[in-house]
C-alpha positions in Angstrom: 2.7 -13.6 39.0 -0.6 -14.3 38.3 -1.3 -14.8 34.7 -4.4 -15.4 34.6 -6.8 -12.8 33.0 -8.9 -10.5 34.9 -11.9 -8.9 33.7 -9.6 -5.5 33.4 -7.6 -7.4 30.6 -11.2 -8.6 29.1 -12.0 -5.1 28.5 -9.3 -3.2 27.5 -8.2 -5.9 25.2 -12.2 -5.6 23.7 -12.0 -2.6 23.8 -8.6 -1.8 21.7 -9.3 -4.8 19.3 -13.0 -3.6 18.8 -11.9 0.1 18.1 -8.8 -1.1 15.9 -11.2 -3.2 13.3 -14.0 -0.7 13.4 -11.9 2.6 12.4 -9.8 0.2 9.8 -13.0 -1.5 8.2 -14.5 2.2 8.1 -11.2 4.0 6.1 -11.1 1.3 4.3 -14.7 1.7 2.9 -13.8 5.2 2.5 -10.8 4.5 0.6 -12.7 1.6 -1.6 -15.0 4.3 -2.8 -12.3 7.2 -4.1 -10.4 4.2 -5.2 -13.0 3.1 -7.7 -14.7 6.9 -8.6 -10.8 6.6 -9.8 -10.5 4.0 -12.0 -14.0 3.6 -12.8 -13.4 5.2 -16.5 -10.4 2.4 -17.1 -13.1 -0.6 -15.9 -15.3 0.7 -18.5 -12.8 1.2 -20.8 -11.0 -1.7 -20.7 -14.1 -4.0 -19.7 -13.2 -5.1 -16.7 -15.4 -8.3 -15.2 -17.4 -7.0 -12.4 -16.1 -10.3 -10.5 -12.2 -9.4 -11.2 -12.7 -5.9 -10.1 -14.5 -7.1 -6.9 -12.6 -10.9 -6.1 -8.8 -10.5 -7.9 -8.7 -6.3 -7.2 -10.2 -5.4 -4.3 -10.7 -8.0 -2.0 -6.4 -8.7 -2.4 -6.5 -4.8 -1.9 -7.6 -4.9 1.6 -4.9 -6.9 3.9 -2.0 -5.2 1.4 -4.4 -1.7 2.9 -4.8 -3.0 6.3 -1.5 -4.0 6.8 0.5 -0.9 5.1 -1.8 1.7 7.5 -2.1 -0.6 10.6 0.7 0.9 12.4 -1.5 4.2 12.3 -5.0 2.6 13.3 -3.1 0.8 16.1 -1.8 4.3 17.5 -5.2 6.5 17.0 -6.9 3.4 18.4 -5.1 3.0 21.3 -5.2 6.8 21.8 -8.9 7.4 21.3 -9.8 4.7 23.8 -7.6 5.3 26.4 -8.2 8.9 26.7 -12.0 8.3 26.9 -11.0 5.7 30.1 -9.2 8.6 31.5 -11.8 11.4 30.9 -14.3 9.3 32.4 -11.7 8.7 35.3 -11.6 4.8 34.2 -7.6 4.9 34.8 -7.3 6.4 38.2 -10.2 4.2 39.1 -7.6 1.6 38.2 -4.9 2.5 39.8 -6.5 3.6 43.0 -7.6 -0.1 43.2 -3.6 -0.8 43.8 -3.4 -2.3 40.5 0.1 -0.6 38.7 0.8 1.0 36.0 3.0 -1.7 34.6 0.0 -4.1 35.4 -2.1 -2.5 33.7 0.0 -2.1 30.2 -0.2 -6.2 29.9 -3.5 -6.5 28.2 -1.9 -3.3 25.8 0.8 -5.6 25.0 -1.9 -8.6 24.8 -3.6 -7.0 22.2 -0.3 -5.8 20.1 1.2 -9.0 20.2 -2.1 -10.2 18.3 -1.8 -7.7 15.9 1.4 -7.9 15.3 1.5 -11.3 14.6 -1.4 -10.8 12.3 0.6 -8.5 10.6 3.7 -10.9 10.1 0.9 -13.3 9.1 -0.2 -11.1 6.2 3.2 -9.7 5.0 4.5 -13.6 5.1 2.2 -15.3 3.8 -1.0 -14.1 2.3 -0.4 -10.4 0.9 2.5 -11.5 -1.7 0.1 -13.8 -3.0 -2.4 -11.2 -3.1 0.1 -8.9 -4.6 0.6 -10.6 -7.5 -3.3 -11.1 -8.4 -3.9 -7.7 -7.4 -0.6 -6.7 -10.1 -2.2 -8.7 -12.9 -5.5 -7.1 -12.4 -3.8 -3.8 -12.7 -1.3 -4.3 -15.4 -4.3 -5.7 -17.4 -7.4 -3.2 -16.7 -6.0 0.1 -15.2 -2.2 0.4 -16.5 -0.1 0.8 -19.5 2.4 -1.6 -19.7 5.5 -0.1 -20.9 7.3 -1.6 -24.1 10.5 0.4 -23.8 13.4 -2.1 -23.9 15.6 -2.6 -21.6 19.0 -0.7 -21.6 22.6 -2.1 -21.3 21.9 -5.5 -18.8 25.4 -6.7 -17.2 24.6 -9.9 -15.1 26.8 -12.2 -13.3 24.8 -15.4 -13.4 26.8 -17.7 -12.0 30.1 -18.0 -10.3 32.7 -16.8 -13.3 30.1 -16.4 -15.9 28.4 -13.2 -17.3 25.9 -12.0 -19.2 25.3 -8.5 -21.6 22.5 -7.4 -23.4 22.9 -3.8 -25.3 18.8 -4.0 -25.3 15.6 -6.1 -24.4 12.7 -5.5 -26.6 9.5 -6.6 -24.7 7.7 -7.0 -27.8 9.3 -10.1 -28.7 11.3 -11.1 -25.8 13.9 -11.0 -27.7 17.7 -9.5 -26.4 19.8 -7.9 -28.9 23.7 -7.6 -28.8 24.0 -10.7 -26.6 27.5 -12.2 -24.9 28.0 -14.5 -22.6 31.6 -14.6 -21.2 33.2 -17.5 -19.3 36.2 -16.9 -16.7 38.5 -19.2 -14.6 41.1 -17.7 -12.7 40.2 -14.4 -13.6 41.0 -15.2 -17.1 38.7 -15.3 -19.6 37.8 -18.8 -21.3 35.6 -18.5 -23.6 33.6 -14.9 -25.4 29.9 -15.9 -26.8 28.2 -13.4 -28.9 25.1 -13.4 -31.4 23.0 -10.8 -33.1 20.0 -11.8 -30.9 18.7 -14.3 -28.1 15.1 -15.0 -28.4 13.1 -16.5 -25.6 12.0 -20.1 -25.9 9.3 -21.0 -23.3 8.8 -24.7 -24.6 12.9 -25.0 -24.2 13.0 -23.1 -21.3 16.0 -21.2 -22.9 17.2 -18.8 -25.6 17.1 -19.2 -29.0 20.7 -17.1 -30.4 20.9 -16.0 -34.2 23.9 -15.2 -36.0 26.6 -16.5 -32.9 30.0 -16.2 -32.6 32.3 -18.1 -30.1 35.6 -17.4 -29.3 37.5 -20.1 -27.1 41.0 -18.4 -25.6 43.6 -21.1 -24.8 46.5 -20.5 -22.5 49.7 -20.6 -24.3 48.1 -21.1 -27.8 48.6 -18.6 -30.5 45.6 -19.0 -32.5 41.8 -19.1 -30.4 39.7 -21.5 -31.3 36.6 -19.8 -33.0 33.5 -21.3 -34.4 30.4 -19.4 -36.0 26.8 -20.5 -37.1 23.7 -19.1 -37.8 21.3 -20.5 -34.6 22.4 -21.8 -31.5 19.5 -23.0 -28.5 21.3 -22.9 -25.0 20.2 -22.9 -21.8 21.9 -21.1 -19.1 20.9 -19.3 -15.7 18.8 -16.7 -17.2 15.2 -16.6 -17.9 12.7 -13.9 -19.2 11.6 -13.3 -15.5 14.9 -11.6 -15.1 14.1 -8.8 -18.0 10.6 -8.4 -16.0 11.2 -7.8 -12.5 11.0 -4.2 -11.5 10.6 -2.6 -8.2 7.7 -3.9 -7.4 7.7 -7.2 -8.4 9.2 -8.1 -5.1 6.4 -7.4 -3.5 4.9 -10.3 -5.7 7.4 -12.8 -3.5 6.4 -15.8 -0.8 9.2 -14.6 2.0 11.6 -18.0 0.6 11.6 -16.9 -2.8 12.1 -13.2 -1.8 15.3 -14.4 0.1 16.7 -16.7 -2.9 15.8 -13.7 -5.1 18.5 -11.4 -3.0 20.9 -14.2 -2.8 21.0 -14.7 -6.8 21.1 -10.4 -6.9 23.8 -10.2 -4.5 26.0 -13.0 -6.9 24.8 -11.1 -10.1 25.9 -7.6 -8.8 22.4 -6.5 -9.3 21.7 -3.1 -8.4 18.1 -3.9 -7.8 19.1 -5.6 -4.7 18.4 -3.3 -2.3 14.8 -3.0 -3.0 14.9 -6.7 -2.5 16.5 -6.5 0.8 14.1 -3.5 1.6 11.0 -5.4 0.9 12.9 -8.2 3.3 13.2 -5.7 6.5 10.0 -4.2 6.1 8.0 -7.3 6.4 9.7 -8.3 9.5 9.8 -4.5 10.9 6.4 -3.5 9.6 4.7 -5.7 12.9 7.7 -4.7 15.2 5.6 -1.2 14.9 2.9 -2.2 17.5 4.5 -2.8 20.5 6.7 0.8 19.7 3.0 2.8 18.9 0.9 0.9 21.9 3.6 2.1 24.6 3.3 5.7 23.2 -0.2 5.7 22.9 -0.7 4.5 26.4 2.2 6.3 27.9 0.3 10.2 25.7 -3.4 9.1 27.0 -3.7 8.0 30.6 -3.8 11.1 31.8 -6.6 13.0 31.8 -6.9 16.7 29.9 -8.6 19.7 30.1 -11.0 19.7 26.9 -11.2 16.3 26.8 -9.6 13.8 24.4 -9.2 15.9 21.6 -6.0 17.1 22.2 -4.7 13.2 22.9 -5.8 12.4 19.8 -4.0 15.7 18.1 -0.9 14.8 19.6 -1.3 10.9 18.4 -2.1 11.8 14.9 0.7 13.5 14.7 3.3 11.3 16.2 1.5 8.5 14.4 2.5 10.5 10.5 5.8 11.5 11.7 6.3 7.3 12.3 5.1 6.9 9.1 6.8 9.7 7.5 9.9 8.8 8.8 9.4 5.2 7.3 9.1 6.4 4.2 11.9 9.0 4.3 14.4 6.5 6.0 14.1 4.6 2.5 15.6 7.7 1.2 19.4 6.7 2.8 18.8 3.3 0.5 18.3 4.9 -2.4 21.4 8.0 -1.9 23.6 4.9 -0.8 24.3 6.8 2.7 22.8 3.6 4.8 22.5 0.0 3.8 18.9 -1.6 3.8 18.4 -3.3 7.0 20.1 -0.5 8.8 17.7 2.1 6.9 14.1 0.3 7.5 14.9 -0.5 11.4 16.0 3.1 12.0 12.4 4.6 12.3 12.0 1.5 15.1 14.9 2.2 16.8 14.2 6.3 17.2 10.7 5.3 18.3 11.4 2.9 21.0 14.1 5.4 22.7 10.9 7.9 22.7 8.2 5.1 24.1 10.6 4.2 26.6 11.2 8.2 27.9 6.9 8.8 27.5 6.6 5.4 29.1 8.9 6.2 31.8 7.5 9.4 33.0 3.9 8.4 32.3 3.3 7.2 35.8 4.8 10.4 37.6 
């Protein structure tokens, strides 16, 4: 099989890439204008520096937005320029020259692979760090930081070691009604209770006040009890564990995200589902470029009466239904109906089937 690029391949790749990037740059410009009009009051009231607005916020906003809506613009781009080729009888001319429909798909799939690789690189290496900068800007200049204490935090911080905190205040980084329990062979061997535990950044641990330690010795009638006014301790629990919220996982590099998932699984943290969803989304989103490219070519390669309007309408409807289904599938995770991996990949599996059916009937 001859894999040498032909003029046809270069022509389709050029059409694909130019249409995609022109379309996404235009919409990004429009979105930035609307975003500025929405946030201009916050920028003025909180005196956000122009340099921070441009470089910390909008420069990091662009890759996030570009990647989030890349499936939509891949599909629309393919529908648009392929429909124009079909309307100008270019598709008919290509097939009449002895080039098979499958051979014509090669430059489309190559372009999809380039965009999928770009999306994967953004997801794994660029967007997490840019999200961290963007979110820091938003917390400082556009959002009010919540100061409400977290209630009833219960973690397994290491095998056999459990922490319970009745409430945590973000005003002073202090946990109240702090309890640390140690188990061995399903039996409690010690329990440390404290009225409060304040985070000490210099020590990297907790400063306990009015603590009470009870050691349980098997077979002993009297337990060993110790009390005191203050005690410093370092455990596998840091201040970031209390500040970590649902969208915090968007700021983590892929390696740190995997480590967080393992930690949350061990702790029995209910927020592990958000971390797992983020992990699978970073891998599943790039794969959509292949699915939507095949669907787009299959739908728009036939010349239709009335021009490209009908093809664009179908393409936009299908692309929005794909994105909507991606969001809707997350609800299965929240309700516990499906595990995160299955729910996130389900839209790709369903639309792969649709793309296969459309591709099979397209040459006919």
